C-alpha positions as CSV (number, residue, x, y, z in Angstrom):
1,X,-54.9,18.7,28.9
2,X,-55.1,22.4,28.0
3,X,-58.2,23.8,26.4
4,X,-58.2,23.6,22.6
5,X,-60.2,26.8,22.4
6,X,-57.4,29.0,23.7
7,X,-54.7,30.1,21.4
8,X,-51.3,29.0,22.7
9,X,-47.9,30.5,22.1
10,X,-45.1,28.0,21.5
11,X,-41.9,30.1,21.4
12,X,-38.6,29.1,20.0
13,X,-35.7,29.1,22.4
14,X,-32.2,28.6,20.9
15,X,-30.4,29.0,24.2
16,X,-31.1,29.3,27.9
17,X,-31.4,33.2,27.9
18,X,-34.0,33.1,25.1
19,X,-35.9,30.4,26.9
20,X,-36.0,32.5,30.1
21,X,-37.1,35.5,28.1
22,X,-39.9,33.5,26.4
23,X,-41.1,31.9,29.7
24,X,-41.0,35.2,31.6
25,X,-42.9,36.9,28.8
26,X,-45.8,34.4,29.2
27,X,-45.2,31.7,26.5
28,X,-47.4,28.7,27.1
29,X,-44.6,26.4,25.8
30,X,-41.2,26.7,24.3
31,X,-39.4,24.5,21.8
32,X,-35.8,23.7,22.0
33,X,-33.3,21.5,20.1
34,X,-30.3,19.6,21.2
35,X,-26.8,20.2,19.8
36,X,-27.3,17.4,17.3
37,X,-27.9,16.8,13.6
38,X,-31.4,15.7,14.6
39,X,-32.4,19.4,14.9
40,X,-33.1,21.3,11.8
41,X,-31.6,24.5,13.4
42,X,-28.3,22.8,14.3
43,X,-26.2,26.0,14.1
44,X,-23.2,27.2,16.1
45,X,-24.3,29.1,19.2
46,X,-27.8,27.6,19.3
47,X,-29.3,24.7,21.1
48,X,-28.8,22.8,24.3
49,X,-26.6,20.2,25.7
50,X,-28.3,17.6,27.9
51,X,-27.1,19.4,31.1
52,X,-28.5,22.8,29.7
53,X,-31.7,21.1,28.7
54,X,-32.3,19.8,32.3
55,X,-31.8,23.4,33.6
56,X,-34.1,24.8,30.9
57,X,-36.9,22.2,31.6
58,X,-36.7,22.9,35.3
59,X,-36.9,26.6,34.8
60,X,-39.9,26.3,32.5
61,X,-41.8,23.8,34.6
62,X,-41.4,25.8,37.8
63,X,-43.3,28.5,35.9
64,X,-45.9,26.1,34.4
65,X,-44.5,26.4,30.9
66,X,-44.2,23.2,28.8
67,X,-41.1,22.3,26.9
68,X,-41.1,20.6,23.4
69,X,-37.9,19.2,21.9
70,X,-37.5,19.2,18.1
71,X,-36.5,16.1,16.3
72,X,-37.3,17.7,12.9
73,X,-35.0,16.5,10.3
74,X,-35.3,14.0,7.5
75,X,-33.1,11.1,8.6
76,X,-32.0,8.4,6.3
77,X,-32.0,4.8,7.4
78,X,-28.5,5.0,9.1
79,X,-29.5,8.3,10.9
80,X,-32.7,7.0,12.5
81,X,-30.9,5.6,15.6
82,X,-29.6,9.1,16.5
83,X,-33.2,10.4,16.2
84,X,-34.4,7.7,18.5
85,X,-31.6,8.6,21.0
86,X,-32.8,12.2,20.8
87,X,-36.3,11.2,21.7
88,X,-34.9,9.1,24.6
89,X,-32.9,12.2,25.8
90,X,-36.0,14.4,25.5
91,X,-37.9,12.1,27.8
92,X,-34.9,11.8,30.2
93,X,-34.6,15.6,30.7
94,X,-38.3,15.8,31.4
95,X,-39.6,17.4,28.2
96,X,-43.4,17.4,27.7
97,X,-43.4,16.8,24.0
98,X,-41.4,16.2,20.9
99,X,-41.9,17.8,17.5
100,X,-41.1,15.3,14.8
101,X,-40.9,15.5,11.0
102,X,-40.4,11.8,10.3
103,X,-43.2,9.2,10.7
104,X,-40.8,6.4,11.8
105,X,-39.7,8.7,14.7
106,X,-43.4,9.4,15.4
107,X,-44.0,5.6,15.7
108,X,-40.9,5.3,18.0
109,X,-42.3,7.9,20.3
110,X,-45.7,6.3,20.4
111,X,-44.3,2.9,21.1
112,X,-41.4,3.7,23.5
113,X,-42.4,6.9,25.1
114,X,-46.2,7.1,25.5
115,X,-45.9,9.7,28.2
116,X,-44.5,12.2,25.6
117,X,-46.9,14.3,23.6
118,X,-46.1,14.3,19.9
119,X,-46.5,17.2,17.5
120,X,-45.9,17.0,13.8
121,X,-43.4,19.6,12.4
122,X,-44.6,21.8,9.6
123,X,-41.9,20.1,7.5
124,X,-43.2,16.6,8.1
125,X,-42.2,14.2,5.3
126,X,-40.6,10.8,4.4
127,X,-37.0,10.1,3.6
128,X,-36.3,6.6,4.7
129,X,-37.6,3.1,4.0
130,X,-38.9,2.6,7.6
131,X,-41.7,5.2,6.8
132,X,-42.7,3.2,3.7
133,X,-43.1,0.0,5.8
134,X,-44.9,1.9,8.5
135,X,-47.4,3.4,6.2
136,X,-48.4,0.0,5.0
137,X,-49.3,-1.4,8.4
138,X,-52.9,-1.4,9.5
139,X,-52.1,0.5,12.8
140,X,-50.5,3.4,11.0
141,X,-52.3,6.7,10.1
142,X,-55.5,6.1,8.1
143,X,-54.2,7.9,5.1
144,X,-54.0,6.2,1.8
145,X,-52.8,8.7,-0.8
146,X,-49.2,8.9,0.1
147,X,-46.8,11.2,-1.6
148,X,-43.2,10.3,-1.5
149,X,-40.1,11.9,-3.0
150,X,-39.3,10.2,-6.3
151,X,-36.0,8.6,-5.2
152,X,-37.7,7.2,-2.1
153,X,-40.6,5.9,-4.1
154,X,-38.2,4.0,-6.3
155,X,-36.4,2.7,-3.2
156,X,-39.6,1.7,-1.3
157,X,-41.0,0.0,-4.4
158,X,-38.1,-2.6,-4.1
159,X,-39.0,-3.5,-0.5
160,X,-41.0,-6.6,0.3
161,X,-43.7,-5.4,2.6
């Protein structure tokens, strides 16, 4: 584990050329996204296919730079499986960590991919009923004041926990 006293640079890399530039400039880690709606920056010309991600991870790891994969969207219930597949793919390509914005995805990483480090995105929040259920379990985060968006609070209040 790296020292917590040292400031570390985690640079964005929207494509292989920007990843190479960040790694060669000395970034401690880079974060990438897949060409997928599970990535907040899912824009034309940005992001990585699985094949490109393998090449990117290999390049970074050869130079002792860590690679984080973003899974930083607010999925609804029917979109969670795609987020879970993205986590599976991140592990498959050899990423070191995932950056998540959804607590159900956080739990999935913890339960299914304990070798992956997990970082919470600066936009972390709740937008699906699975988060409501997870927050009520004894093994979840020890946080009790929970703020939910009004429509989700109404939805979650109808779930039998």
